[in-house]
C-alpha positions in Angstrom: -32.7 90.7 80.7 -34.2 90.9 77.2 -31.8 93.7 76.5 -28.8 91.7 77.5 -29.9 88.8 75.4 -30.4 91.1 72.4 -26.9 92.7 72.8 -25.3 89.2 73.2 -26.9 88.0 69.9 -25.8 91.3 68.3 -22.2 90.8 69.3 -22.2 87.2 68.2 -23.5 88.1 64.8 -21.0 90.9 64.6 -18.1 88.5 65.4 -19.4 86.0 62.9 -19.6 88.7 60.2 -16.1 89.8 60.9 -14.8 86.2 60.7 -16.7 85.6 57.5 -15.2 88.8 56.1 -11.6 87.8 57.0 -12.2 84.3 55.6 -13.6 85.6 52.3 -10.7 88.0 52.1 -8.3 85.1 52.5 -9.7 83.3 49.5 -7.5 84.6 46.6 -7.7 84.1 42.9 -4.7 83.7 40.6 -4.7 84.2 36.8 -1.8 83.9 34.3 -1.2 83.3 30.6 1.2 80.5 29.7 3.2 81.0 26.5 6.1 79.4 24.5 9.3 81.0 25.4 10.6 81.1 21.8 7.6 81.8 19.7 5.6 83.7 22.4 2.5 81.8 21.3 -0.1 80.7 23.9 -0.1 77.1 25.1 -3.6 75.8 25.4 -3.8 72.7 27.6 -0.8 73.7 29.8 -1.4 73.1 33.5 -0.6 74.9 36.7 -0.8 73.2 40.1 -0.3 73.9 43.8 0.5 70.5 45.2 0.0 71.3 49.0 -3.5 72.6 48.3 -4.4 69.9 45.7 -5.4 72.6 43.2 -4.9 72.2 39.4 -6.1 74.3 36.5 -5.7 73.8 32.7 -5.1 76.7 30.2 -7.9 77.6 27.9 -7.6 78.2 24.1 -5.9 81.6 24.9 -3.4 80.0 27.2 -5.0 81.5 30.3 -5.3 79.6 33.6 -7.4 80.6 36.7 -7.1 79.1 40.2 -9.5 80.2 42.9 -9.9 79.6 46.7 -6.2 80.2 47.5 -5.7 81.1 51.2 -3.2 83.7 52.3 0.4 82.5 52.5 3.4 81.5 50.3 2.9 78.6 47.8 5.0 77.0 45.1 3.3 76.9 41.6 4.3 74.3 39.0 3.7 75.2 35.3 3.9 72.2 33.0 3.1 71.3 29.3 4.0 68.3 27.2 7.5 68.7 25.5 8.3 71.8 27.6 10.5 72.2 30.7 8.6 72.6 33.9 8.8 76.0 35.6 8.4 76.5 39.3 7.4 79.8 40.9 6.8 80.8 44.5 4.0 83.3 44.9 2.8 85.0 48.1 -0.8 85.9 48.8 -2.5 88.3 49.0 -1.0 89.6 45.7 0.3 93.2 45.6 -1.5 93.7 42.2 -4.4 91.2 42.1 -5.8 92.7 38.9 -2.5 92.1 37.0 -2.4 89.0 34.8 1.3 87.9 34.4 2.7 85.9 31.5 4.6 82.7 32.2 7.0 81.4 29.5 7.9 77.7 29.2 11.0 76.6 27.3 10.4 73.9 24.7 12.4 70.7 25.1 14.5 69.3 22.3 16.2 66.1 21.3 16.2 63.3 23.8 14.6 65.4 26.5 11.5 66.3 24.5 8.3 64.5 25.4 7.0 62.8 22.3 3.4 62.7 21.3 2.4 59.6 19.3 -0.1 59.7 16.4 -0.1 56.0 15.3 -2.4 54.9 18.1 -4.8 57.8 17.1 -5.2 59.1 20.7 -2.3 61.6 20.5 -1.0 60.6 23.9 2.5 61.0 25.3 4.8 58.1 24.4 5.5 57.5 28.1 1.8 56.9 28.8 0.9 54.4 26.0 0.7 50.7 27.0 1.6 49.6 23.4 5.3 49.6 22.9 6.1 52.3 20.3 9.5 53.7 19.3 9.8 57.1 17.7 12.5 59.1 15.9 11.8 62.8 16.5 12.7 65.5 14.0 16.1 66.2 15.6 17.2 62.7 14.8 15.6 62.8 11.3 17.5 66.0 10.5 20.7 64.2 11.4 19.9 61.0 9.4 18.6 63.1 6.5 22.0 64.7 6.0 23.5 61.2 5.7 21.2 60.1 2.9 18.9 62.8 1.7 17.4 60.9 -1.2 15.6 58.0 0.6 14.9 56.3 3.9 16.7 53.1 3.2 19.6 53.8 5.5 17.4 55.4 8.1 15.4 52.3 8.7 18.3 49.9 8.3 20.1 51.5 11.2 17.2 50.9 13.7 17.4 47.9 16.0 15.1 45.0 15.0 14.8 46.3 11.4 16.7 44.9 8.5 16.7 46.4 5.0 17.0 43.6 2.5 18.2 44.4 -1.0 16.1 42.6 -3.6 18.0 43.3 -6.8 21.8 43.1 -7.3 21.9 45.7 -10.0 18.8 48.0 -9.4 19.4 48.6 -5.7 15.7 48.0 -4.9 15.0 47.0 -1.3 12.3 46.1 1.2 12.4 46.2 5.0 11.9 43.4 7.5 10.9 43.6 11.2 12.3 41.1 13.7 13.2 38.5 11.0 9.9 38.4 9.1 9.4 39.0 5.4 8.5 42.5 4.2 5.0 41.3 3.3 4.2 41.1 7.0 5.0 44.8 7.6 3.2 48.0 6.7 4.7 51.3 5.6 2.3 54.2 6.3 2.4 57.9 5.7 0.3 60.0 8.2 -1.5 56.8 9.2 -2.5 55.9 5.6 -1.3 52.9 3.6 0.3 54.5 0.6 2.8 51.7 0.0 0.9 48.4 0.1 1.1 45.3 -2.1 2.8 45.8 -5.5 3.4 49.5 -4.8 5.7 48.6 -1.8 8.5 47.3 -4.0 10.2 50.6 -4.6 8.8 52.5 -1.6 12.0 52.8 0.5 13.8 54.4 -2.4 11.1 56.9 -3.2 10.6 58.6 0.2 12.8 61.6 1.2 13.2 62.5 4.9 13.2 66.3 4.4 9.5 66.8 4.9 9.1 64.3 7.8 8.8 65.5 11.4 8.7 62.0 13.1 8.8 58.3 12.4 7.0 55.9 14.6 7.6 52.1 14.9 5.4 49.4 16.2 7.2 46.0 16.3 5.0 43.0 16.7 1.3 42.6 15.8 -0.5 45.9 15.0 -3.4 44.3 13.2 -6.2 45.6 15.5 -6.0 49.1 14.3 -4.3 48.5 10.9 -5.7 45.2 9.6 -4.0 42.5 7.6 -0.3 42.9 6.8 0.8 44.3 10.2 1.8 40.9 11.6 5.5 41.9 12.1 4.7 45.6 12.8 4.6 48.9 11.0 6.4 52.1 10.3 4.4 55.3 10.2 6.0 58.3 8.5 4.6 61.6 10.1 4.8 64.6 7.8 5.5 68.1 8.9 2.6 70.5 9.3 2.6 74.3 8.8 3.1 76.8 11.6 2.5 80.5 12.0 6.2 81.1 11.4 6.8 80.3 7.7 9.5 77.8 6.6 11.4 77.6 3.3 14.2 75.2 3.1 16.4 74.0 0.2 18.8 71.1 0.3 21.4 70.2 -2.3 23.6 67.2 -1.9 26.2 65.4 -4.0 28.1 62.1 -3.4 31.1 60.2 -4.6 28.8 57.5 -6.1 27.7 59.9 -8.9 24.5 61.0 -7.1 22.9 64.4 -6.8 19.9 65.3 -4.7 17.9 68.5 -4.7 14.8 69.2 -2.6 12.7 72.1 -1.3 10.2 72.4 1.4 7.8 75.3 2.1 5.2 75.7 4.8 3.1 78.5 6.3 0.0 78.8 8.3 -2.5 81.7 8.2 -5.7 82.2 10.3 -7.9 79.8 8.4 -5.6 78.2 5.9 -2.2 76.7 5.6 0.0 74.9 3.1 3.1 72.7 2.8 4.8 72.0 -0.5 7.6 69.5 -0.8 9.4 68.7 -4.1 12.6 66.8 -4.9 14.7 65.7 -7.8 17.2 62.8 -7.4 19.8 61.7 -10.0 22.4 59.0 -9.9 24.7 58.0 -12.6 25.5 54.3 -13.1 28.0 53.5 -10.4 30.2 50.4 -10.1 33.0 50.5 -7.6 36.3 48.9 -8.5 35.1 48.6 -12.1 32.9 45.6 -11.4 30.8 44.4 -14.4 27.4 45.2 -13.0 26.0 48.4 -11.4 26.0 48.6 -7.7 23.8 51.8 -8.1 21.7 52.1 -11.2 21.3 55.1 -13.4 18.3 56.9 -11.8 16.1 59.9 -12.5 13.4 60.6 -10.0 11.0 63.5 -9.5 8.5 63.9 -6.6 6.1 66.6 -5.6 3.8 66.6 -2.5 1.6 69.7 -2.0 -0.9 69.9 0.9 -3.7 72.3 1.8 -4.7 72.7 5.5 -8.0 74.2 6.6 -8.7 75.6 10.1 -12.4 76.3 9.7 -13.0 77.0 13.4 -12.1 75.7 16.8 -14.0 72.5 16.1 -13.3 71.7 12.5 -10.0 71.2 10.8 -8.7 69.2 7.9 -6.2 68.8 5.1 -5.9 67.4 1.6 -2.7 66.4 -0.3 -1.4 64.9 -3.5 1.7 62.7 -3.7 3.2 62.2 -7.2 6.5 60.4 -8.1 8.0 59.5 -11.4 11.2 57.3 -11.5 13.3 55.9 -14.3 15.9 53.3 -13.0 18.3 51.5 -15.3 20.7 49.0 -13.9 22.7 46.0 -15.2 25.8 45.6 -17.2 27.7 48.9 -17.1 28.4 48.8 -20.8 24.7 48.5 -21.6 23.7 51.2 -19.1 26.3 53.5 -20.7 24.9 52.8 -24.1 27.7 50.5 -25.4 26.2 46.9 -25.6 27.9 44.2 -27.6 27.3 40.5 -28.2 28.5 39.7 -24.7 27.4 42.7 -22.7 23.6 42.7 -23.0 22.1 42.3 -19.6 20.0 45.1 -18.0 17.1 45.8 -15.6 14.9 48.8 -16.5 12.4 50.0 -13.9 10.0 52.8 -14.8 7.3 53.7 -12.3 4.6 56.2 -11.8 3.1 56.8 -8.3 0.1 59.0 -7.7 -2.0 59.2 -4.5 -4.4 61.6 -2.9 -4.8 62.0 0.9 -7.7 63.5 2.8 -8.1 64.0 6.5 -10.9 65.8 8.5 -11.4 66.2 12.2 -14.5 67.4 14.1 -14.1 68.1 17.8 -17.3 67.3 19.7 -15.9 68.7 22.9 -12.6 69.0 24.8 -12.4 65.2 25.2 -13.9 63.6 22.1 -13.7 64.0 18.3 -14.6 62.4 15.0 -12.0 61.7 12.3 -12.3 60.8 8.7 -9.4 60.0 6.4 -9.1 58.6 2.9 -6.3 57.8 0.4 -6.6 56.7 -3.2 -3.5 55.4 -4.9 -2.4 54.5 -8.4 0.9 52.7 -9.2 2.2 51.8 -12.6 5.5 49.9 -12.8 7.3 48.3 -15.7 10.2 46.0 -15.3 12.1 45.1 -18.5 15.0 42.7 -19.0 16.6 41.5 -22.2 14.0 38.7 -22.8 11.3 39.7 -20.4 8.8 42.6 -19.9 6.6 42.7 -16.8 4.1 45.5 -16.3 1.3 45.9 -13.7 -1.0 48.6 -12.6 -2.4 48.8 -9.1 -5.3 50.9 -8.0 -6.0 50.9 -4.2 -7.9 52.9 -1.7 -8.3 53.2 2.1 -11.2 54.9 3.9 -11.6 55.2 7.7 -14.0 56.9 10.0 -13.2 56.8 13.8 -14.3 58.2 17.1 -11.8 59.1 19.8 -12.5 59.9 23.4 -9.7 61.0 25.7 -10.7 61.0 29.3 -8.6 61.4 32.5 -8.6 57.6 33.1 -10.2 56.0 30.0 -9.5 56.5 26.3 -11.6 55.0 23.5 -11.0 54.5 19.8 -13.7 53.0 17.7 -14.1 53.0 13.9 -14.6 51.2 10.6 -12.5 51.1 7.5 -12.6 49.8 3.9 -9.6 48.6 2.0 -9.6 48.0 -1.8 -6.7 46.6 -3.8 -7.1 46.0 -7.6 -4.2 44.8 -9.7 -4.3 44.4 -13.5 -1.7 43.0 -15.9 -1.5 42.7 -19.7 -1.2 39.5 -21.6 0.4 37.0 -20.9 0.4 37.8 -17.1 -3.2 38.8 -16.7 -3.9 35.7 -14.4 -1.6 37.2 -11.8 -4.1 40.0 -11.2 -6.4 40.1 -8.2 -9.1 42.1 -6.4 -9.1 42.2 -2.6 -11.7 44.2 -0.8 -11.8 44.2 3.0 -14.3 45.8 5.4 -13.2 46.1 8.9 -14.4 47.4 12.3 -12.3 48.0 15.4 -12.5 49.2 18.9 -9.7 49.9 21.4 -9.8 50.9 25.1 -7.0 52.3 27.2 -7.7 52.3 31.0 -5.4 54.0 33.5 -6.3 51.9 36.5 -3.8 53.5 38.7 -0.7 55.7 38.6 1.4 52.7 38.2 -0.7 50.5 35.9 -2.5 51.0 32.5 -4.0 48.5 30.2 -4.9 48.7 26.5 -7.2 46.2 24.9 -8.5 46.1 21.3 -10.6 44.0 19.0 -10.9 44.0 15.2 -13.3 42.2 12.9 -12.3 41.9 9.2 -14.4 40.6 6.4 -12.8 40.0 3.0 -15.5 40.5 0.3 -15.5 37.9 -2.5 -14.6 39.4 -5.9 -15.5 38.1 -9.4 -11.9 37.1 -10.3 -11.0 36.2 -6.7 -13.7 34.1 -5.0 -11.8 34.0 -1.7 -13.5 35.4 1.4 -12.8 35.2 5.1 -13.8 36.5 8.5 -11.0 37.3 10.9 -11.2 38.1 14.6 -8.1 40.0 15.9 -7.9 40.6 19.6 -4.9 42.4 21.2 -3.9 43.4 24.7 -1.0 45.5 26.2 -0.2 46.6 29.7 2.1 49.3 31.1 3.6 49.0 34.5 5.2 52.1 36.1 7.2 50.3 38.8 8.7 53.6 40.0 9.8 56.9 38.5 12.8 55.3 36.9 11.5 51.8 35.9 8.7 50.8 33.6 7.6 47.7 31.8 5.3 46.8 28.9 3.9 43.5 27.9 1.4 42.6 25.2 0.4 40.5 22.3 -2.3 39.8 19.7 -3.4 38.0 16.5 -2.8 38.9 12.9 -3.4 37.7 9.4 -2.2 38.4 5.8 -4.3 37.7 2.7 -2.2 35.7 0.1 -0.7 37.6 -2.8 2.4 37.0 -5.0 4.1 40.1 -3.8 7.0 39.5 -1.4 10.8 39.5 -1.2 11.2 36.3 -3.2 9.1 37.4 -6.2 10.8 40.8 -6.2 14.2 39.2 -6.2 13.1 37.0 -9.1 11.7 40.0 -11.0 8.3 38.2 -11.1 9.7 35.9 -13.8 8.0 32.6 -14.1 5.8 33.3 -11.1 2.5 31.3 -11.4 -0.9 32.7 -10.2 -2.2 31.8 -6.8 -4.6 28.9 -6.6 -7.7 30.3 -5.1 -8.8 27.0 -3.7 -5.4 25.9 -2.4 -4.0 29.1 -0.8 -5.2 30.4 2.5 -4.6 33.5 4.6 -1.5 33.4 6.8 -2.5 33.7 10.5 -0.2 34.8 13.3 0.2 35.0 17.1 2.7 37.5 18.5 3.8 38.7 21.9 6.5 41.0 23.3 7.6 42.4 26.6 10.2 45.0 27.6 11.8 46.7 30.6 12.8 50.3 30.5 15.1 52.2 32.9 15.5 56.0 32.8 17.5 58.0 35.3 19.9 60.8 35.8 23.2 59.5 37.1 25.5 62.4 38.0 25.7 64.6 34.8 24.4 61.8 32.6 20.9 60.9 31.4 20.7 57.1 31.1 18.1 55.2 29.3 18.2 51.4 28.9 15.5 49.3 27.1 15.4 45.6 26.9 12.8 43.9 24.6 11.9 40.3 24.2 9.7 39.2 21.2 8.1 36.2 19.7 5.9 35.7 16.6 4.5 32.6 15.0 3.0 32.5 11.5 0.9 29.4 10.7 1.0 28.0 7.1 3.1 30.8 5.7 3.3 31.1 1.9 6.4 29.7 0.4 7.6 29.6 -3.2 8.1 26.2 -4.7 8.6 25.6 -8.4 7.6 29.2 -9.1 4.3 28.7 -7.3 3.2 30.1 -3.9 1.7 27.5 -1.6 0.9 27.3 2.1 3.7 25.5 3.9 2.7 22.5 6.0 3.8 23.9 9.3 4.7 27.3 10.8 7.4 30.0 10.8 8.4 31.5 14.1 10.8 34.2 15.1 12.1 35.0 18.6 14.7 37.3 20.0 15.8 40.3 21.9 16.6 44.0 21.3 18.8 46.0 23.6 19.0 49.8 23.4 21.3 52.0 25.6 21.4 55.8 25.4 23.6 57.9 27.5 23.6 61.8 27.3 26.3 63.8 29.0 25.8 67.5 28.2 26.6 67.8 24.4 27.7 64.2 24.1 25.4 61.4 23.1 26.3 57.6 23.2 23.9 55.0 21.6 24.4 51.3 21.7 22.0 48.7 20.1 22.0 45.0 19.9 19.5 42.7 18.1 19.4 38.9 18.4 17.0 37.2 16.0 16.3 33.5 15.7 13.9 32.8 12.9 13.1 29.2 11.9 10.8 27.3 9.6 9.0 24.2 10.9 7.7 22.3 7.9 6.7 18.6 7.8 8.4 17.9 11.1 11.7 19.4 10.0 13.3 22.6 11.2 15.2 25.0 8.9 16.9 28.3 9.6 15.4 31.3 7.8 17.6 32.6 5.0 19.0 36.1 4.9 18.4 36.6 8.6 21.5 37.5 10.6 21.3 36.3 14.2 23.3 39.1 15.6 23.5 42.8 14.8 25.3 45.5 16.8 25.1 49.3 16.3 27.0 52.0 18.0 26.9 55.8 17.6 28.7 58.6 19.4 27.5 62.1 18.7 28.8 65.5 19.9 26.3 68.3 19.3 26.0 72.0 20.2 22.4 72.8 19.5 21.9 74.9 16.3 25.7 75.3 15.9 27.7 72.1 15.4 27.3 68.3 15.1 29.9 65.5 14.7 29.3 61.8 15.0 30.9 58.5 14.3 28.9 55.2 14.0 29.7 51.6 13.5 27.6 48.5 12.6 28.3 44.8 12.8 26.2 42.1 11.0 26.8 38.4 11.7 26.8 35.5 9.3 23.6 34.5 7.6 22.3 31.5 5.7 21.9 32.0 2.0 19.3 30.3 -0.3 21.9 28.2 -2.0 22.9 26.6 1.3 26.1 28.6 1.7 26.8 31.1 4.5 27.4 34.8 4.0 30.3 36.2 5.9 30.0 38.6 8.8 31.0 42.2 8.2 31.3 45.6 9.9 30.9 49.2 8.6 31.7 52.6 9.9 30.5 56.1 9.1 31.4 59.7 10.0 29.4 62.9 9.9 30.4 66.5 10.5 27.9 69.3 10.2 28.1 73.0 10.9 24.9 75.1 11.4 24.3 78.8 11.1 21.0 80.7 11.2 20.2 80.4 7.5 22.3 77.5 6.3 24.0 74.2 7.2 27.0 72.5 5.6 27.6 68.8 6.1 30.0 66.1 5.0 29.2 62.4 5.6 31.1 59.2 4.9 29.5 55.8 4.8 31.1 52.3 4.8 34.6 53.8 5.3 36.0 50.3 5.7 34.8 49.5 2.1 32.9 46.3 3.1 31.5 45.0 -0.2 30.1 41.6 -1.2 31.9 41.9 -4.6 35.2 42.0 -2.8 34.6 38.5 -1.3 33.5 36.7 -4.5 31.3 36.8 -7.5 27.6 37.8 -6.9 26.3 35.8 -9.9 26.6 32.5 -11.6 26.4 31.7 -15.3 27.6 34.2 -17.9 27.8 37.9 -18.1 25.2 37.8 -20.9 22.7 35.7 -18.8 23.6 36.1 -15.1 21.8 34.4 -12.2 22.4 36.6 -9.2 23.1 35.2 -5.7 21.5 36.6 -2.5 22.6 40.1 -1.6 23.5 40.2 2.1 26.1 42.9 2.3 26.7 46.4 0.7 27.6 46.6 -2.9 28.5 50.3 -3.3 31.5 50.5 -1.0 32.8 53.8 0.4 30.4 56.7 -0.3 31.1 60.2 0.7 28.4 63.0 0.4 28.7 66.7 0.8 25.7 69.0 1.0 24.2 72.3 2.0 20.8 73.1 3.6 19.6 76.6 3.1 17.0 77.9 5.5 15.5 81.0 3.8 12.7 81.4 6.3 
């Protein structure tokens, strides 16, 4: 009996051992290395998943992924990475060669299909996952726009829905940009997240930035004050510079146009093991240009030279950083064409002469604490010296400014945090007799922002900022500002998403805005410290976005609604800026439609803007704010081979400051570009219908000797055709 019991236990143990052996043999391990199909570089952070088994793995720093506990059988693997096409593979287990580690190559997406990573929110998330509404122009679109106008970004911004480029001088071609009907002083122009173009230095900024060394432009429309402080009431534009790669790049661009302009620029970039560099330099020349022999220059005589070298350090896996210098010199002479050409007489004497020096340093350092969190430090110091001379007037000012920020970023699976502190300084000095226009503004700020992915269909982003404006000896104004903000993202289904949000903002009062720039700062009186207060705002927006594949077409439709109210805005009365007794509000809609059918792209945009002033119980329409703008663009492109496009724009009537109404107008453009491996040739025509304000009447009152210019609401340069070549040596 004992023997039978013994043998029974023995057989049970034997059977259990055999079963355990078979089970263990059925638990397989899969390893692979995921790489870029074009560069053959590893893709750290790429993922592989087996959906039926609920197994997921993330590639390490060498691009290798490992999945364990895979039973025998046939399973579909999904290999994915941001901005790359997904690849599916069916693999049967057990493997024939279990010790072999295969390589899986993912093809990078491009153009409209590419998934865009956003830097402006500091979390480097995919655009589709951010609750804050952000628009982005990727490098493919910048390459196209850069061939249209290689010397500046004036046209690039002006063609975006919700953004209006407002010319501030009739003869010098200076301009600022407005977002959703609000003055340029309510916007910020950043480069790599740093305010290089603030206050006085913003007056010539659009004309002094070239698109050749940019890889992306990001737009936030509506209050962005939580992360970026005062001045982002209407929104901001962030210019993202190119960074070096292992594959070196050396590009030259030469362009000439029918308006007597020549542009030349060069860009070099390369990355080694622990160091990298980018060097961008450009020279832009324009002769004095006046279409149809009008008296005054539509484009001034201009000489501009810029250089922007950067050094990148890749110390180890945890510590990286870069430092750069941005230097620009410009000499801009506009006015009476006889004077500009060196032939003044008793009648022809008027001129506007702008000379400016811009120098800024940039520093950025990142320390990765672990795979989810990091510390960031950035700083910029800027110096701007500008002189504006007219026949009986000479205005000169020097601005020294700085921005320093330290922040902590945590990126979790469901929760992201951004917390930090920053210090802004802005110091303006002027010689006699304008020294009273100078000021000192120092602002200490602290901010925190949280993004919570509550569910697959819902994410919420909330932020809070506290700013303290430190009193200065020549500017005894201080203030404490609390700036909350909240945004929500709803993924209603795989095709339909919606974002809503809003927040508070403020702007410290200064004399620098569109009105003073248009006036050339003549007769402007200093701000009264005791009678001028910060402008405070409340803004909200909401959108609905539809994305789907319909037959052979990729369709994307976005509908935005916006509203912003600014209390006690600064207005110019009798050459003095005062807080208006009331508010300024703007409301409207933006509609964007994109349709891609193979090589054909169709873009339609519409902006409705209703901006009104409510002062002393009366309501007035905002000047120089067209209610309706329509844009259309049709492009045919064979990637890396050929591009052709036609675009059209309509701008409705707008109220002018003298009480009259500027007429509506439409413009058309045409681009043809042929690309080879090492060079591109392009030809572009702008304003082919020759829509010019000077065709519809005089742009000034008074005499030629002492003109008083009217508001500029339409183009002055007429038809402009440019031809250029881009040489890609490396």
